[in-house]
N, C-alpha and C positions, 0 to 999 in steps of 0.2 A: 355615141355614148347614151345610155338610157337616161330618161328624165323621170324624176319622181316629184309629185306635188308635196308641199309642206303638210305636215300632219294637222288634223283639225284641232287637236288640243292646243297646239302652239297658236293657231289663228284665234281661237276663242280667248286665250289669255293674253293675246297681243304681245307675246314674247317671241323673239326671232329664234327659230330652231337653229341648232348648231349644224344643221345640214343645209343651211342657206348660204348665200353669197353676200358680199359687202353691200351695204345700203348704197343706192345710187348706181350700182353696177348693172350693165345691160346683159350680163351673162345669165344663162338659165339657172334656176334654182334646182340643179340636179343633185343627186345624192352625194353627200359628204365631200364638199370641196375643201373643208377643213381650213378655211381662211376666216379672218375676223370680219365682223361688222365694224363700221366706223372708219373715220379718216385717219391719216397719219398723226402720230404724236408730235407735239411741238418739240423740235430738236435743238440741240446745242448750237447747230449751225445757224439757227434763226435768232439767236440771242447773243448779245455781246457779253463777254465775261465781266465787263465793268458796268453793265446797264442796270445796276441796282444799288441801293444803299443797305447798310446793315441794320437800320432801324426796324424794330419789330413790326410796326404798322405797315411798312412797305413789304416785308416778307409775307405778312398775313394777307395783304391785298393780292399778291401774286399767287399764293396758294388758292385763294378763293376764285380767281380768274381761271386757273387751270382746272378747277373742279366744277365750274359752272356748266361746261358743255360736255355732255356724256359721250359725244362722238370723238373726243380727243384721245381717250385712253381706253383700251380694253385688254383683257388678259390674252396676249398674243398666243396663237397656236393651240387653242382649245380643240382637241381631237375628239372623235367619237369614242364612246366607251366600248369595252369588249367584255363579252360573257362567253365562257367556254362551254364545252359539250355536255357538262353535267349541270349547267345552270337551268333555272326555270325558263328563262327566255328561249333557250335552245330546245329544251325538251317539249315545250308547247308545240313547236313546229314539227316535231318528229312523231306526233300521235297519228297513227294510221287509221284515221276515220274519214271516210270520203265526205261525210256530211259536215265535217268541221273545217273544211278548207276556207270557206268564206269567213267564218268566225276567227280563224287564225289570222287571216289577212286584215281584218278589222282590228284585231289585237295589236298586230304589228304597226299599223298606221297610227293607232292611238299612242303607242309607246316609242315611235321612231325606231323600230327594229328592222334591220336589214339582213336578210338571210343570203346565203351564197355569196357573201362579201369576201370570203377567203378563198385563195386558190387551193384546189384539191386535185390530187393525181388520180382520184377515183371518179367513177361516174356518179356516185351518190353525192348528196348535198354536203357542203363544207361543214366541218365540226366547229361550232361556235358562231356567234353573231356579233355585229356591230350595232350600236344604238346611239341615237342622238342625245346630246346633253345641252343644257342651258348654261349661260355664263353666270353662275351663281356668285362668282367672286368679282363681278364687275366693279362695284363701288370700292371694294378693297384695293383692287389693282389701280384704280384711278388715283387713290390717295397715295399708294406706294410709289407709283410712277412720278407723281408730282414731287414727292419727298426726295426721290433719287435725283430728279432733275435739279432741284434746289441744292442738293448735296454736291452735284457735279459743278454747279455754278460757284458755290462757295469754295470748293476744293481748287478750282481753276484759279480763283483769286488768291488763295493762300499759297499755292505753288508758284504763282508768278512772283509773289513777294520773296519766297525762299530762293528761287532759282535766278531771279533777276531777268526773266524773260517770260513771255506769255504763251510760248509754244510747247511747254513741257508735256502737256497731255497729248498734243499732236505727235510729239516724238515717241511717247509710250505707245500710242495707237499704231504708229508705223512699225515698231518692234513687234507688236501683236500680230499685225496682218502679214508680216513677212517671215516671222520665225516661230510664233507660238501657235496660232490658229492652223497653219498648214499641217503641223505634225499631229494635232489632235482636234480635228474639225467637227467637234460636237456642235459648235457654232462656226459657220463658214465665214470667209472674208466677205462674200456677198451679203450674208445676213448681218454681219457687223457693220458694213458701210450703209446698208439699207437703201433708202431712197435719196439719201444725201448726195450732193455733188462731191466727188472725191477731190482731194487736194492734188496739186500738180505732180507731186512726187509719187503719187499712186501709179501714174502711167509709166514710171520707170520699171515697175514690176508686173504690171497687168496690161494686156492688150485691149481689154474691153471691160465694161461694167455689166455684169450678167444680171440685168433686171429680171429676166425670166426665172432666175434662181433665187430671187428675193421675195420673201413673204409680203402679202399685201399690206400688212400692218407691221410696224417695227417691233423689234424685241424690247422688253421692258428695260428702262435705263439702268437698273441694277446690274444687268448683264455687262453693259459697257463699263461700269464701275469695277466689276470683277476683272474684266480684261485689263484695265489699267493696273489693278493690283497684281496680276500675274506678271506683267511686263516689269513692274517695279521691283520684283524679286531679284532681278539681275544685279550682281555686285557692282556693275558699272553705273547704276543709278545712285545718286547721293543719298546718304542715310536719312536726312531730314525729309526728303521727298517721299521715300519709301514709308517712313513712319506715318506721315500724314495720310497717305493713300490707304495703307493697311487699316489704320484706325477708322477711316471713313467707310471702308468696305464692311468692316465688322459691325459698325453701328447700323448700317443700312440692312445688312443681312438679318440682324436680330429683329428689326422692325418688319421686314418683308416676309420672312419664312414662317413667322408665328401666325400670320393671318391668312395664309393660303388655304382655301376651302376645298379645292379639288385640283387634280392634276391637269396641267396643260403641257403642250410640247415645250413651251418656253421655260416652264418651271423645271422640267426634266433637264433641259439643256443647261440651265443655271446650276442645278445641283451636281450634274456630272462634270461640268466645267470646273466647279469648286474642288472636285477630286484631284485636280492637277496640283494643288498646293496645300500642304498640311498647315503651314504657318498663317495662311489667310484666315483660318478659323479662330485661333486663339494663341496666346503666348505659352500658356501652361501645357506641358507635354502630355499630361493625361487628358486634359480637356480638349485639346485640338485633335488628338487621335479619336476620341469618342465622337466629337462633332463630325469629323470627316467620315467616319464609318456610318454614323446614323444618317447623315445627309445624303451620302451616296446611296444607302439602302432605300431612303425615301424616294430618290430619283428613279431607282430601278422599279420599285413598286408602282410609281406613277406610270412608268413605261408599260408595265403589265396591265394596268388599269385601262390604258388606251389601245392595248393589243399590238404594241410595237413589235412584240416577239412573234407575231403571226404573219404569214405571207398573204398580204392583202391584194386583192385583184385590182388591176389597172382599170377594169370596167367600173369600179366603184369609187375609186379615188384617183385624181389626176396623177400622171406619172411623176411629175415634179415633187408632189407631196409623198408619193410612195418612196421615192429615192431619199427624200429627207427623213422619213421614218426609218428606213434601213440604216442610214448613216448614224442617226441618234441611237438606234438600238445597238449597232456595232460598238459605239462608244460605251454603252452600258456594260456590254460583255467585257470589254477591255478593263474598265474600272473595277468590275466585280472580281475578275480573276487576279488582278495584281494586288488589290487590297487584301483579298483572302490569303494570298501567299505571304504578303508582308506581315500580316497580323496573326497568321496561323489559325484563321477562322474558317468555318464552313463556307462553301460557295453558296451565294444567294440564288443564282440562276441555274436551274436544271435544264440543260438544252434538250433533253428528251421531250420537253413540253413546248419546244420552240421550233418553228419552221421558217422564220424570216430569213431571206437570203443574206449573204454578206453585203457590206456596203457597195454601192454602185461606184465604179471608178471615176466617172465623169461628173461634171457639174449637174446639179439636180434637174435642170430643165431639159437636158439632153435625153431624147427618147431611146429606149432599148432597141438596139439593132443586132441582127444575127452576125453581121460582119463588123466587129469592133474596130478593125483597121480603117474603116471608112469614117468613123466618128471624128477624128481630128481634122480630116480633110473637109468634111461637110460642115462642121460647126466651129472650126478654128479654135479648138480647146485642147488642153492637156488633161491627162488622167489625174485630176487634182486629188482624188481620194483613194488612189492606188495604195498609198502608204497606210491609210486607215484600214483598207481591206486586208492587207498583209499583216498588219498588227492585230487585227481581229482574229485572223487565222492562227497566228502565233499564240494569241491569248487562249484560244480554244485548245490548242495543244497543251498549253500550260495547265488548263483545267483538267485535262485528261491525265497528264503526268502527276499532278497534285492528288488526284483521286486514286491513282495507282500506288504511289510510293511515298507519300509524305508522312506516313505513320505506320507502326507495326500492325495496327488493326486493319488498315487499308491493304497493306501488303499481304496479309493473311487471306484477304478476299480476292486478290488479283489472280489472273491466269496468264500463262505464257503468251497466248495469242494476243492478249491486250497489249503487251509490251512489243511484240513483233509488229502489230498493226500501227501502233503509234510511231515506232522507229521508221517504218516504211513511209508513212504519211509525212513525217517531218523531212525525210530525205527528198521526197518528191517536191515538197514545198520549197526547200532550199534551192533546188535546181531551176525554179522558174522566177526567182527573185531578180528584178531588173538591176542594171548597173547605174542608170541615170534616173533621177527622181525630179520630176517637174510638178509644181503646183499650178503654174500657168506657163504659157509658152515662153515668157520672159523670166520666170522665177524658178531656177533650179536650186534644190536644197540638198546638198551632199550630206548634211547631218542625218538625213533619214536613213542612209545606209549604215552609218555608225550607230545610230540609235537601235536599229534592228539587231545589229550584232551584239550590242550590250544586253538587250532584252533576251536574245537567244542564249546568252550565258546562263541567265537565271532559269530558263526553261530546261536547258540541257542538264544543268546542275540538279534540278529537282528530279528529272527523269533518271539520271545516271547515279545519283548518290548511293542508292543501296548496293551498287556494283563496284564502288570504290574499293581498293585493296583492303583498307582497314575496316570496311563495313560489310563486306560480302559474307562473312561468316554468320551474320545475323539474318540472312535471307531464309524465308520459310523453305522447307525441303521440296515443296511442290513447284517452286520457281526454278526452272532450268534455263531460262532465257539468259543470254549474255550479250552485251552490246557488241557491235561490229568492231573489228580491230582498228585501233587508232582513235576511237571515239573520245577517250579521255585525253589523249595528247592534243587533239583538235580543240577540246574544251579549254585546256590550259592556254593554248596559243591564242584563242579568241579572247580569253580573260586578260591576257597580257596586252593585247592590242587595244582593248577597251580602256584599260587603265591609262595607257599613254594618251588616248583620245580625250579622256576626262580631264587630263591635265592641260589640254590645249584650250585656247580661248573659246572655241566653239563648244567643246565638251563642258567647260565650266559654266557656260550660259545655260545649257539644258539641265545641268545639275542644280543650278540656282532656281530655275523657274518651273521645273517639272518634278515633283516629288516622287513620281513613279521610277525615276532613274536612280534614286538613292539606294534602294534595296539591291538591285542588280550590281551597283557599284560595290556594295558591301560583299556580295557573293564573289565578285571578281577577286577581291582581296582574300577571301576564304580559299578560293581555288588555287591562287598563286602561293599562298603560305602553307597549304596542306601537304606539300610534298607528294603530290599525285604522280609526278614524273621525276625521274632522277636528273635534275638539272640544278647546277650550282653556279651557272655562268652569270655574267654581268647583266644580262637581260632581265633575269628574275629580280635581281637587286634593284635595277633601274625602274622596273615596273612597280615594285613595292614602294619605292621612294616617290614615284610620280603619283600613284594612287593615294598615298598618305598625304602628300602636299595638296592634292586636289580636295580631299575631304577636309583637311585643316583649313584651307582658304574658304571653303563653303561654310564651315562652321563659324567663321568670323563675321558673317553678314548679320547686321543688327535690325531688329524690328522695333516696335513701340516700347518694348520693355528691355531693350538691350539685346545681347546675344540670346538666340533661341535655345532653351534648355534641351529641346528635342534633338537639336543638331549636336549639342555637346555630348549627349548620350551616345550618338552614333560615333562621334570622334573617339570617345573613350573605348568603345567596343573595338574600333579599328586598331587602336594602340595595343589592346590586349591580344590581338591576333598575331602581331608581328614579333619576330625573334628579338631578343633583348638588344642585340647590336643595332637593330634598325629603328628602335623606338626613340 
């Protein structure tokens, strides 16, 4: 791997370039390792939940101690910046003057610019550059991390009093690393556990602790707080505990997100993780939707800022970090497509400008091999992120369907070939979906299959809706495409099965903790009640009843302000869909 010296500007100002390695590391300062300077953050595992008093002077002393040493906390995951092919940074290097080569090289060194950092299928130089950045938010992140650490301490004490036991946060973390993070690993289990020693129960689900897939510095503590918040959304968690955690998450989010000065990978991970839960943002139904939409959009723009949407060369960034970038970018695509569908908004990500590959199936540290069948043998790992890969592919199909047929304006611009291509691509994708889903060799998650089928209902509904019997008369005359025979029947069957699954304990859990499941659940009810197929049998009635009860139970879950109004709105809409005898 080529090595590059630090730029002279960084040396003169005595500020560590973001293209360097952690202080005290023996590794060479080669280009863009994208890891942090500094040592690990003080972790909850090093502090007793009862090792403090509530007097103001004691809290103040602890805050001061945490802030004294700059090495304790940094904004984890600060990536290089990205400038595209029309930027000044890029255009400077494309000037065809032989006598300017040395001047361009000096310009690049002074500004930490790295050309040919992106993979290109052509012989010419890559379009766009990466450039180094300084940790401008260092002091802010220090204060925020200390604040979140204290919040976790206080929350642990409060929940211990409510629940009558001290392990409530450990229980929520177990839910997170076995059920939540595996299905949407914008933050992985390895990143969540970090450098801490796992609890004994961890080894019931995982054969190893993948330290090579763990960043050199831990994620900000606000991420752990959000993970507790996600797990607490399950209706199996007592209401007082959920209310306390959600309140703590919101308070810390308000303090953290207002002071972030520039994008880091951990900031993007935090914002995209927050897209999983509408209710974590606010109780008010208009406020929480707006916050969810804006925060997710900020996360996506941060990903653009760091070039996560581009195919970065392994010669410039270590493979583990490349895989991490791909995984986070895939999560951005998923969040963008499903929020746009749910809210009827334009897509934020235009994939015509993106060439980042799909998420890597395997843990981040595993190298790319031509023979993927050798990976589980050589590295003793499971395809942990296969589900995210397939969900990203499905979300891309959703974006294509949404852009073809979600409005009369888009239909007027569509062409038959676009419909045929999408139909063929979706059929080929369905044919390669696995039957068994493992996040680790010991942790199989059957819910992944059911989740994909639920999400597929929404994609197929979006694609097929203009061709439903009651809607086909509104098709533009130039659209002669028609779906394959049986497509609508299979959609109805899939919707029925999904409603039964949502009424199960497993389905109810994901309806509780992952807001992305709610809109597809609503569409399942739309499909079953719309009379697309001539069926009046007991299965239709049973599916409607199961779906109605699932949504009704979900709507009863309470937050800090009681029942969430946004859930009541969905419940009311569901009741309007059903025939009078079923309401």
